[in-house]
C-alpha positions as YAML, in Angstrom:
chain: A
units: angstrom
residues:
- id: 1
  name: MET
  ca: [2.72, 1.51, 12.60]
- id: 2
  name: ASN
  ca: [1.87, -1.67, 10.76]
- id: 3
  name: PHE
  ca: [0.21, -0.88, 7.45]
- id: 4
  name: SER
  ca: [0.06, -4.52, 6.34]
- id: 5
  name: ASN
  ca: [-2.64, -7.08, 7.03]
- id: 6
  name: LYS
  ca: [-0.10, -9.39, 8.71]
- id: 7
  name: GLN
  ca: [0.35, -9.79, 12.48]
- id: 8
  name: TYR
  ca: [3.93, -9.73, 13.74]
- id: 9
  name: LYS
  ca: [4.83, -11.68, 16.88]
- id: 10
  name: ASN
  ca: [8.12, -10.92, 18.61]
- id: 11
  name: PHE
  ca: [8.79, -7.95, 16.34]
- id: 12
  name: ARG
  ca: [12.26, -6.63, 17.20]
- id: 13
  name: MET
  ca: [13.02, -2.91, 17.43]
- id: 14
  name: GLY
  ca: [16.40, -1.36, 18.19]
- id: 15
  name: VAL
  ca: [16.74, 0.88, 21.24]
- id: 16
  name: GLU
  ca: [19.68, 3.15, 22.02]
- id: 17
  name: ASN
  ca: [19.95, 2.51, 25.78]
- id: 18
  name: TYR
  ca: [19.02, -0.07, 28.40]
- id: 19
  name: SER
  ca: [15.39, 0.85, 29.07]
- id: 20
  name: PHE
  ca: [12.01, 0.02, 30.52]
- id: 21
  name: VAL
  ca: [9.40, 0.14, 27.74]
- id: 22
  name: LYS
  ca: [5.65, 0.45, 28.38]
- id: 23
  name: GLU
  ca: [2.86, 0.51, 25.82]
- id: 24
  name: VAL
  ca: [0.71, 3.61, 26.35]
- id: 25
  name: LEU
  ca: [-1.54, 3.43, 23.29]
- id: 26
  name: ASN
  ca: [-2.42, 0.61, 20.93]
- id: 27
  name: SER
  ca: [-4.98, 1.22, 18.19]
- id: 28
  name: ASP
  ca: [-5.82, -2.53, 18.23]
- id: 29
  name: SER
  ca: [-7.02, -2.38, 21.85]
- id: 30
  name: ASP
  ca: [-10.56, -3.52, 22.52]
- id: 31
  name: ASN
  ca: [-11.12, 0.04, 23.84]
- id: 32
  name: TYR
  ca: [-11.06, 1.02, 20.17]
- id: 33
  name: PHE
  ca: [-12.99, -2.07, 19.00]
- id: 34
  name: GLY
  ca: [-9.82, -3.86, 17.89]
- id: 35
  name: SER
  ca: [-8.87, -7.50, 18.27]
- id: 36
  name: ASN
  ca: [-6.87, -6.69, 21.45]
- id: 37
  name: ILE
  ca: [-3.42, -7.81, 20.31]
- id: 38
  name: THR
  ca: [-1.61, -5.68, 22.86]
- id: 39
  name: ASN
  ca: [1.54, -5.68, 24.99]
- id: 40
  name: GLU
  ca: [0.12, -5.30, 28.48]
- id: 41
  name: ASN
  ca: [3.28, -6.23, 30.37]
- id: 42
  name: ALA
  ca: [6.14, -3.80, 30.67]
- id: 43
  name: LEU
  ca: [9.15, -4.74, 28.56]
- id: 44
  name: PHE
  ca: [12.84, -4.42, 29.27]
- id: 45
  name: THR
  ca: [15.37, -4.04, 26.51]
- id: 46
  name: ASN
  ca: [17.89, -6.83, 26.05]
- id: 47
  name: THR
  ca: [21.52, -6.78, 24.97]
- id: 48
  name: ILE
  ca: [20.83, -7.99, 21.44]
- id: 49
  name: PRO
  ca: [21.97, -5.19, 19.10]
- id: 50
  name: TYR
  ca: [19.55, -4.33, 16.30]
- id: 51
  name: ASN
  ca: [19.50, -1.68, 13.55]
- id: 52
  name: HIS
  ca: [22.89, -0.32, 14.63]
- id: 53
  name: LEU
  ca: [21.65, 0.24, 18.19]
- id: 54
  name: ASN
  ca: [23.09, -1.45, 21.29]
- id: 55
  name: TYR
  ca: [19.83, -2.84, 22.68]
- id: 56
  name: SER
  ca: [16.52, -4.12, 21.39]
- id: 57
  name: VAL
  ca: [13.05, -5.01, 22.55]
- id: 58
  name: GLU
  ca: [10.48, -7.46, 21.17]
- id: 59
  name: PHE
  ca: [6.73, -6.91, 21.06]
- id: 60
  name: ASP
  ca: [3.64, -8.04, 19.17]
- id: 61
  name: ILE
  ca: [1.90, -5.82, 16.66]
- id: 62
  name: ALA
  ca: [-1.51, -6.42, 15.15]
- id: 63
  name: PRO
  ca: [-2.38, -5.96, 11.48]
- id: 64
  name: LEU
  ca: [-3.30, -2.43, 10.42]
- id: 65
  name: SER
  ca: [-2.47, -0.91, 13.78]
- id: 66
  name: GLY
  ca: [-0.21, 1.54, 15.55]
- id: 67
  name: ILE
  ca: [1.49, 1.50, 18.95]
- id: 68
  name: ILE
  ca: [2.98, 4.26, 21.08]
- id: 69
  name: PHE
  ca: [5.52, 3.30, 23.73]
- id: 70
  name: LYS
  ca: [6.93, 5.27, 26.63]
- id: 71
  name: VAL
  ca: [10.66, 4.54, 26.98]
- id: 72
  name: ASN
  ca: [12.40, 5.16, 30.30]
- id: 73
  name: GLU
  ca: [16.18, 4.81, 30.26]
- id: 74
  name: LEU
  ca: [17.59, 2.77, 33.15]
- id: 75
  name: LYS
  ca: [21.05, 2.98, 34.67]
- id: 76
  name: ARG
  ca: [22.93, -0.32, 34.64]
- id: 77
  name: GLU
  ca: [25.00, -1.18, 37.66]
- id: 78
  name: LYS
  ca: [28.50, -2.38, 36.84]
...
């Protein structure tokens, strides 16, 4: 949730495991008469630790909006 009137590009969020992350709902979508600042492409976590978690993902978030992601953990081959 972004309760401010500022847009955030490349907002980083910590994720516990290596994962595939897909946006499933974005309140800023043009389906809901928003400005359509969405994350249409699937995202993969990267190995940049963030907020005491081993992985992180970056995404864009519109002002005054909320996003729901589906996170699927992936197995890493050694």
